[in-house]
N, C-alpha and C positions, 0 to 999 in steps of 0.2 A: 280559874278562882271562881265559883258561880256566890248572887246573890244572899244561900241560906250560909258560906261562911265569912262573909260578907259580914250580915249580920250577928251575929255569934262572935268576935274580934273584941278585943276589950280597945279602949282609949287608943295606946301608946301604937298597941299592929294599923289600927283605921289612919292610923297619921303618916304610919310611914310605907301603908299602901297608896293614900294622895298621896303623897312626895313619889314613891315609885311612879305614878302613873302620872303623875305632872312632868317627870323628867321624858318618859317614852311620850306622850303627848307631844312638846315640845322638839319631841328628834325627825319630826313628820310633816312634812314640807307643804301639809293642809293646814288649816284656820281650825281649832278643836277647841270645841267648847262640849258646858256643861248647866244644864237647865232645871230647877225646882219644879217637884209634882206643878206648884200654880204657876208656873212659867216664865220663873224668873231669872235669868243667866246668873249666875257662881261661879263662874270662869270662864278663861279663855287662856290659850293659849302664846306664845312667844310671839308666832309669828301673827296673831292676829291685831296684835299689836305692835308688830311693824308697819305690817302692812297698810291699817290704817292712821296710824299716828292718835290715838288715843289715850287715855290715861284707864288703870279700872274703874274706876268711879265716874267716869263719864261709858263706859260699854255694857259695869253690871246691871241687875235689873232689867231694864227697858230698856237701856241707851245705846244699844246695841243699834237699835231702830235708824240710830239715825244718819251713819252713814248704807243705807238703803235708795236708792234710786228715787226718787219719791214717785217716777211714774210707777215701782215694781213693789211699792210701798203698802197697798192697801191687796194686792194680791197674797203678798204678801205673810199679811196677820189673817189672811180669813186662811189662809191652811193651815198656819200654826196654828188659830186655835184652834178649828176641825180638828186638829193633831192632839189639841191637848184634853177634847171633851172623847174622843173613840180611841184613844191608846191607841192608833194604829200611826205608820210609819211617818214620818214629814219630808218633801219634797217640793223641791222649787230650787223654778231660778231664776236667778234676780243679780240687777249689777252694786255693786259696792265701790263706794270712795275708797279711791286710797287717799294717800298722807299729800298728796298734790293735789286734789281736789278730781283727779283720773278716775274715770266708774271703771271698772272690767267685770266681765259676767262671769256669774260662779251658780253650781251650783250646790246648794243646801239637803243636807240630809240629816236627819237623825231619828235614834232611835230611841225605844222607853228602855231603863230599866229598870223589871219588876222582882218582888219578893216574895218566898214560898203561896201567900196568900196571894199573889198579882196585882200584888197593888204594887202603884208606879214610884220605884223610889227615885228615879230619877230619869233624865231624860241630856244625853250625849248624840254631839253631833260634832256636822264637819262640815265645811267650803273647803269646794274644789275648782283654781279657777280651770275655768273652760272656753276661756274670751279668745284663743287663735282657734280651736271647734266652731263655735258660734261664723269666725270673720270664713272658715273654709268654705262655714256652709252658705254663706248669704251669698258667697262670689261662685260656688259653684249654680245657684239658683240661679242671676243673674245673665252666669254666662248659659243654664241648659235653654231658660226664658230667651236670648237670641237665637240659636242655635231653631230653633219650634215654629217661629215664629213665617206666617204667610209671606206670601208676596205686597213687595212693598206696592201700594193703592197708586205710586203715580206711575210706574213700571209695573204691570202686568205679566207674568209668566218671568219673570228676571228674581230669579230663588234668589235668599238672601248669601247661600253660598259664594254665590257668584260677584256681591258684594263686598261681604268681610275676607276677610281670609280665615282661613279654617281653626275653630277655636281647640288650643291645646285643652290640658286639663289644666299649666299654668297660667293663674291669673295676670293680664296685660297681655293677649295672645291679639286685637282689634284697636293696632296703636296709625298704618299705613293708610292714603289714603285713598277712597276707593278707585275703581277703573274710570278715566274722562271721560269715558259718554254716560256716568252715570252724572256726573260736575257736582257732588255736594261728595262731604268729608263725613269719613265713616261713623263720624259722634252724632253727624246732624242725620244722618237716617237713623241712626239709635235713639236719640234725643227723639224722632220723630212715631218711631216702634210705637217707644213701651211711653211716650206722654214725657218723656224728664225733661224742663228746663234743663236750663245749661249753671245751675250752683248744685241740680241732684246728678249731672253729667260731671263735674269737675271730680262730684265727692266719692263718687264710682273710680271714676281715672284715681284718683289718689288713692283708693284702696286697693288695688290694682285690678280691677276686678276687668277693664277696659284700658 
């Protein structure tokens, strides 16, 4: 159904259409939301409320911003304001707070729905969980940095592949001690090469990178 047909509906038909749309939105795994032309959110599907733990009165209008990670909020506001001003599609990667205070990465997207005069009637958007993809990308980048590191300054000519076991595509490949001639554990060498302290190394180990 196009926007021209929607505009010509009588109120009972519009109500029935809205119910059908919401049933469909509740059936998908993503968070689905709609926004008025002025930028105020007027609908979130069930998945949104299950994830955030918020109620409608805490989500609608501009309430949704409270679950955006503080480090991502300014970027999100800027991109959303630009989309509202230009009518261009909205897209942003941001972290959203779950009901248990854990943040996960999502990609938010929204498109405008226009009438036959090209005026924006509403925005329809989704939030898709990309946490695992983010973790995989970060782990791959860290492993690539290890592989591409030049010779260790303490032992010129000693290639990193002689210090570390060959890295596989799976996280957790660098765990065993370095050869005895080196006199250091792999983690120590890795920390020196990447300029990482013990806490940072512990975080990499926790995430399965080393």
